N, C-alpha and C positions, 0 to 999 in steps of 0.2 A: 433537374432530372435530365439525364442524357437522352439524346435522340439519335437514332441510327437509321440510315437509309438501307432498305432491303433491295439489292440490285435486281431489276427485272428486265426482260426483253419483250418486244412487241410480238409475242407468239404464245400460244398455250404452252404451259410449262409445269413441271413438278420438280421441287427441290427441297432440300433439308435446310432448315434455319434454326439457329440457337437463339432462344429468347429467354432472358433472365436465367441462363444456365441450363435450360431444358431444350432438347431437340424436338422440333416439330417438322412434319412434312407439309409443305404448302403446295396446293394444286390450283393453278389459275386456268380458267377456261373462258372462252368468249361466246356469248349468246348473240348470234347475228340475227336480231329480230327488232321490230320497231321500238320496243321498250327494253331491249336487251343491253348488253354491255359485259364488262369483266366481272367474273364471279370467283370468289376465293373459298376453297375448302381447306380446313385445318384438320390434320390427322396426327395421331401420336406417331412416334417413330420407333415403336417397340417391336415391329415385325417388318418383313419385306414389303408388305402392302400398306401397312398403317391402318389403324382403326379410326374411322371418322369421329371427330369431336364436334365439329360443326360444318355444315355444308351450305354453299350458295350465298355467301356474304357478298352483296353487291359492292364493288369498289366505287364509292361515292365520296365526294369532298365535303368538308365542313362538319364531319362527325367522327367520333372514335368508333371504329368498326367493331371493337371488342367490348364496348360498353354493355351490350345486352348479355355478354358471356363472362362476366366477372367471376361467376361460380367455377369456371375452369381453372382459375388461379394462374393465368399466363403471366401476370406480373407487369403489365403495362398496357399501352394502347396502340392501335394501328391507325395511322392517319394517311389519307391520300391527299396530295397537293399537286397542283399544276403550276408550271413556271409562269406562263403568260397570264392566265386567268385563274385565280385561286378557287373559283367556284366551278370551273370546267370539269366535267366528268371525263375520265380517261377514254380515249378512242382506241380502236384496234391498233392504229398506226403509232400513237404517241406514248404507249405504256413503256415506262423505263427511260424515256428520253425527256419529254416535256411533262409527263404525268408520273409521279413517283410515289412509292409506298415507304412510310417511315414507321419505326417502332419507337415509342416513347416509354422509357423505363419508368415504372411507378415509383413514387417516393416511398421509401421503406416505412416511414411513420404513417403515411396515409394508408398504405396497404395493410399494416398491422391494425390500424383503427377500424378499417372496413371489415377485416376478418373478425375482430372482436365484437363488432356491432351486428354481424351477420349480413352486411351489405356486400360482401365480396363474392 
């Protein structure tokens, strides 16, 4: 299963990314609070502003960020990893440099099986 890095910078940002052949608009914001951090909104890219598909996904390590949203049919998973400490949550300063976001394309057979079983 191919894995691709989604280039990020250490600043709030909005950009268009193609995942499994479909364009999405990603919006990253930073919540500067004691339990805050980076949050990801995923929007469709069918209009100038985009219709929200999911909002406020925290960028955390050790989990597929899209696992709860398989019903959207994005066709893969989003994983956050840090260079120095694989469990370190991205900070405002290190997003895109030491902390990175990756898209892991789902295996075609696995996706088809999940769709047939209703788990996708």
